[in-house]
Phi, psi and omega in degrees: 000125184286148177278156174289133185267142178227138176257118181256134172288110193242124178258346183092354180277187184299306187303307185287334177292317177295317183295326175304309182294318181299316178297317177299321177295331178279000177098011179269152165269117190259125172253112180270123180250115181248120184255134173267105180258021182089008178287158173278108184237164175293173180311127185296328177295325178291322177297319179300312182295321178300316180295320177293318180296326180288341177126006179288144175285331179205143175239118184259125177254127187223125178269114180238018185301319180298313181296319180301313182288314185291317189264346185233309181294309186294321175297324177296319177293329178291336173273355185055043192286130171223130176273130185048041172071007190221315192271129184275008167068031184303309178292317185301321181286335182282330189294319182295326178293317177302312181301314180304310181296320177300318181294319179300317178294318178301318182289324179292320184265001181072030180277142179260355185222156171227156182217157180216164181255019182286149183279167180279000182250348189258181179284327191297325179304318179290315180302312180296308190287326172298322177293314178305309186287334176286330183267328181215085190302333185268001184290146177272131184249125178246118179234090188304330178289356175246008174259119189305319181297330181284306189285339175284327178283329183229072186284345183209182184295322183303314181292323178296316180297317177301318178297314179298318179294321180299324185259012175070029182265118181285122177224150183267349185294152177237161182285352184250009180298124189271012178193167172241157183218158175220134189229143165213189186292340180277325188195176165229138180245151177229136177203176176069183180058226181301335184282355178290346170267107185296346175273344182291121180285136179300144177287142179305322184286354181290319189292135187242335185253341188233143172280149174305123180311324179293340178257006179290164178311146178277349176255137175293153178238136179265136177233130176254128181237130177255137177239145169231116182050048174080359184254125176289131187236343183207149177236123179062026181086356180265121178290133181221146175292161187310309182293320179293324178296314181291324178297318178297314179295328176295321182293314183293308180298319179299322178301329181258013175070028182271138168103014176276134177224135175232115188218157166252118188249162177263106181294155181292334179282356171118338182266166172272148179216140178266128179226145175240133188228149168236119184222067187293309181292321178296325178295318178297315179302316180302309181298317184290322181294317178297326179293318181287330177293324186298338184252354186236348180250149176288162180300320182293326178289318175301318180293319176299315177297319179294329178287324182274345185303312178300327179293317178298309180301318179297318178296317179298310183302320185275349176100017183268038182292318184267059184226159180298322180295324178291319177304314178300316180294320178295319178294319177300313184289329178294317176298322180296339188271358177302125180074008171282072191231138178154199181232143178238140177250125177245154174233128184251133179203111173047059175085356181254150176234125180235130172279124183243003177181150175209143177209151183206143170292348180246029183298139173266000182278118179252104182299327182293325177281316188287331189296136176274353185256328187274180171302164187282352182061231179267012187256127178254107183308328183294338179296337183293333183300306181295322180302312181294317182295322177294321179291330181276348187305311180299328182280329174293318179293321178301314182296319179297321183287325185259344178080000000 
């Protein structure tokens, strides 16, 4: 009798390595799917061997960094998306892609179930499972951290490490690690452990992508970014594919200590959570994209996008990527980016990003009209009288009526 197949989102770390073995012990045939999202990982062949040692029947390694940046990061940047005004959504954007690939592998291998290692208190459980069920409504979802027999047996890292050692699963985690992290090409996040105290200052050695701004170069650095229809295509005049472009910006921004964020955010499941993030390249993209939009989009389009941005960011954060409302927003933002083309100049200095120039062949900036020094061009100052009176009309009427 053949075993029921399950596709597990596998990172090669402690939690998912233990889950591989646990699922196998429950009678499943485990297909471990490890996605390369541009994170700095140990040797992929070692991850494959570890998964097989843990009990997986197959470990699939898949590089999706290009797809991640082009289809998830760039659309979010086109929305200038920030969750609660601060978070660039690095982890949130990766989860729908992982869910999509799990479902594709499940369908290819005839698996009836998918599994993840997210906890029952976090956002990722929602992001994964909403994605699974939106893409394959009949799929069975296995979430060990929400199964009582699992979380009671392994309530913390110590028990997981003991379990791994007992079953000969090689893991690098230690019982004293003071935080947990998640990394992809857009960012690295840190949470839990010592960071659960929102007053506790992060340790300097925690940061992995950015230099301490106080130790950054004493000379500012200029960066030129080129956009075509809202998509960044070149850095310093060099054409780069999406993943390589973001990697280049990460290196430049990180060198100058750009992109550190320490915030208390509102998790979708209801609680407050403290997170520390490093997003150097994404921070540069955000500043540059807003700058090129400022010269190529009308005021009303900018206002509409700014109005919808929190809605978009909230949907991404909560895991609603594979939904009709998200498809509408993605189509809208793509339409808005036509002719958002040109070059932006940034200056980086000790953690700060300043826009120092922008130009576009489709610029809406008319120097003849805007200038305070030149002739008025096609602008007649006297037209402003009627414009102001009409705009003031409801307030004049209000004042007369109310006194």
